[in-house]
C-alpha positions, 0 to 999 in steps of 0.5 A, spaced: 386 200 789 391 195 793 389 189 795 392 184 799 389 178 803 390 176 810 387 176 817 393 176 822 392 176 830 393 183 830 386 184 826 383 179 831 380 175 824 376 181 822 378 181 814 376 176 809 380 181 805 384 187 805 385 193 800 385 201 800 379 204 797 379 212 798 374 217 797 374 221 791 375 227 794 379 228 800 376 235 802 376 236 810 369 240 809 367 232 808 363 228 814 367 223 814 373 225 812 379 222 814 376 216 817 376 209 815 372 203 815 370 196 813 365 193 809 361 186 810 363 181 805 355 182 803 356 188 799 358 189 792 365 192 790 366 193 783 372 189 781 371 183 787 368 177 788 362 178 793 363 171 798 357 171 802 361 168 807 362 161 803 367 159 799 362 155 794 359 161 793 365 165 792 367 160 787 361 160 783 359 167 783 363 173 778 366 179 780 361 185 781 361 189 776 359 196 780 359 198 788 353 198 792 350 205 792 351 205 800 359 204 799 359 209 794 355 214 799 360 212 805 366 214 800 363 220 798 362 222 804 370 222 805 372 215 808 376 210 806 375 203 806 380 199 808 377 192 807 372 186 806 370 183 813 368 175 815 360 173 815 357 168 817 355 163 811 349 166 807 347 171 813 344 166 816 345 165 823 347 170 829 353 167 832 359 169 828 362 163 827 364 161 820 368 154 819 371 156 813 374 163 814 375 163 822 371 166 827 373 173 828 376 174 836 370 178 841 376 184 843 371 184 849 370 177 851 376 172 847 373 166 850 366 168 847 363 168 840 362 175 837 356 175 834 353 175 827 352 175 822 355 181 820 361 178 826 368 181 822 364 188 822 363 188 828 370 185 831 374 191 826 370 196 830 371 193 837 379 192 836 379 199 833 382 196 827 376 202 824 372 208 825 366 204 824 364 199 819 357 197 815 353 190 816 347 188 814 341 186 819 335 181 817 334 178 823 339 181 828 345 181 824 349 188 826 344 188 834 348 182 836 354 183 835 354 190 837 351 187 843 356 181 844 362 186 842 361 192 846 360 197 842 354 201 838 350 198 832 344 201 829 338 198 825 335 203 820 327 203 819 326 198 814 327 200 807 329 207 808 336 205 806 338 202 799 340 194 800 341 195 792 348 191 791 347 188 798 346 180 797 339 179 799 337 174 805 330 175 806 327 183 803 322 183 808 327 184 813 333 187 810 336 193 812 344 196 811 346 197 818 353 201 822 357 200 827 362 205 831 365 206 838 363 213 838 356 216 837 358 222 834 361 218 828 355 213 829 351 219 828 355 222 822 355 215 818 347 216 819 346 223 816 350 220 810 347 214 809 339 216 811 341 223 806 338 227 813 340 235 813 342 238 820 336 240 824 336 241 832 334 234 837 328 233 838 327 231 846 323 224 846 316 226 849 316 219 853 321 213 854 317 206 855 321 201 859 318 194 857 319 190 864 316 184 862 322 184 856 328 186 862 325 180 866 328 176 861 335 177 862 339 171 865 343 177 869 339 182 874 335 187 870 337 193 874 344 193 872 341 196 865 335 199 867 338 203 873 344 206 869 338 208 863 333 211 868 338 215 871 341 218 865 334 219 863 332 222 869 338 226 869 337 230 862 329 229 861 326 229 868 323 223 872 316 224 869 318 222 861 319 215 864 314 211 863 312 203 864 309 197 860 308 190 859 310 189 851 308 182 851 301 184 853 300 190 849 302 186 843 298 181 844 292 185 845 293 190 839 295 185 834 291 180 832 293 176 827 299 173 832 294 168 835 294 163 830 302 163 831 301 163 838 296 157 838 301 153 832 307 155 833 308 157 841 308 150 845 312 149 850 316 155 849 319 157 856 323 163 859 320 168 853 314 172 853 309 168 848 306 173 844 313 176 843 315 169 842 310 168 837 313 175 833 320 171 832 315 165 829 312 168 824 318 172 822 323 166 822 317 163 818 317 169 812 325 169 813 326 162 811 321 163 805 323 169 802 331 165 803 329 159 800 325 164 793 332 168 794 337 162 794 334 155 794 335 154 786 343 155 788 343 151 794 339 146 791 344 145 785 351 146 788 350 144 795 355 148 798 359 146 804 356 149 810 358 149 817 354 147 823 346 150 825 347 154 818 347 147 814 340 145 818 337 152 817 338 152 811 336 146 808 330 147 813 328 154 809 328 150 802 322 146 805 318 152 806 312 153 803 308 159 802 303 157 808 302 163 813 306 167 809 300 172 808 298 171 816 306 174 817 305 180 813 298 182 816 303 181 823 307 185 820 302 191 818 298 191 825 305 191 829 307 197 826 301 200 827 300 198 834 308 200 836 306 207 831 300 208 837 304 207 842 311 211 840 307 217 837 312 221 834 317 222 839 317 216 844 322 211 845 322 204 847 327 201 851 329 193 851 334 188 852 338 187 846 339 180 847 337 176 853 345 175 856 352 175 856 354 172 849 356 164 849 362 161 849 366 159 843 364 152 840 357 151 844 354 145 842 349 147 837 342 145 840 344 149 846 346 155 842 338 155 839 336 155 845 339 162 846 337 164 839 329 162 840 330 167 846 334 172 843 329 173 837 323 174 841 326 180 843 330 181 835 323 180 832 320 186 835 323 191 830 324 186 825 317 185 824 315 192 825 320 195 821 322 200 826 329 203 827 333 200 833 340 203 836 345 198 841 348 201 847 353 198 850 352 199 858 360 197 860 361 189 863 358 185 868 362 179 871 367 181 865 362 180 860 359 186 855 352 188 857 348 192 852 341 196 851 336 197 845 332 203 844 327 203 838 324 209 835 318 209 830 319 208 823 322 214 820 325 216 826 331 214 825 334 221 826 331 222 833 334 215 835 341 218 832 340 224 836 338 222 843 344 216 843 349 223 842 345 226 847 345 221 852 351 217 851 356 221 856 350 221 862 350 213 861 357 212 861 357 216 867 351 212 870 354 205 868 361 207 872 357 208 878 353 203 878 360 198 876 363 201 882 357 199 887 357 192 885 365 191 885 
């Protein structure tokens, strides 16, 4: 195993540590044969300190004695790891800025944030430094950087991919996700990690467009919905397209949310109240679980943390278990409600994020406003445990645009197959929309 440090300009600041970790077999029959990948610095790799985005963490922890099973599975699939990537400190941000190791450069929009916390993993793929990469997604840490960097990002159903050997952030939401530029590679990685057998794609029974979610976009929603709906109609027919006000449905079907709407949703603008309540429940339980995982270390070491992250970490340390039982009830009710809505092969379409990536070095309070709006969308699969894929839809005003598709919990194979089926048609429709707007 060869090891080297460095993250020069040609590498877009994506890597914190470079090395070559080859697969045990180089058989061309392996599904990931000859592909390269990068790993977020939250996964254990034997012989390396797992840095968790913070030098104080790296300084106070020993090198890993075992490699995370997910990384081993990818190596066994025939791929070669080329290094570990930069991440937000303690995985506690969706921005992608790291004051210690530098902020990876967004190849899609260099003056904008790359998204976090799996920032380096997304940038490594977007910059074509690797074929795919591994990240983690607790609150949005794969979906957001995928959207901001104009690539595919997959968050699997909660609990279906092992998180052993991955530093926990908040176990009720932690997932291992992955990035790719190519839908076939996205699917092949999924087959390895999800241990899927090859079956024929299933046609979705319905595609449900969440109109109220698309109304939250800071640019014309047609720029996202038009190419999506045209692609669906071309491939599957117009009769499978349905529309819903998801916020009303969730409010009606998730009675436990009422508490969070009355307690936590005062004076919130530019959002759907029930979805903001979902976000608040997620963030409350996330803070509590983060405290249980890392509160003692933070209190003892008092690590040097960047702006925004410092405040969130210390706020988490003040969290009690009040209302955490209610959060778990929301999780149970929401998963049941969305399972009823989607059945076995329904798909829900929402924006991944409410708008283009914010500019680098945006003031913390302005970023918090964006973060709050983003979480009202990100919390849908976060709280339900459903699988979600982020699909790039080209550029609008020279900034990346994306859409998300969700399937029921356990519907990962349906979603991966659908991305592969729809991707080419989507690109065609996006090109025609972009030409019309030029």
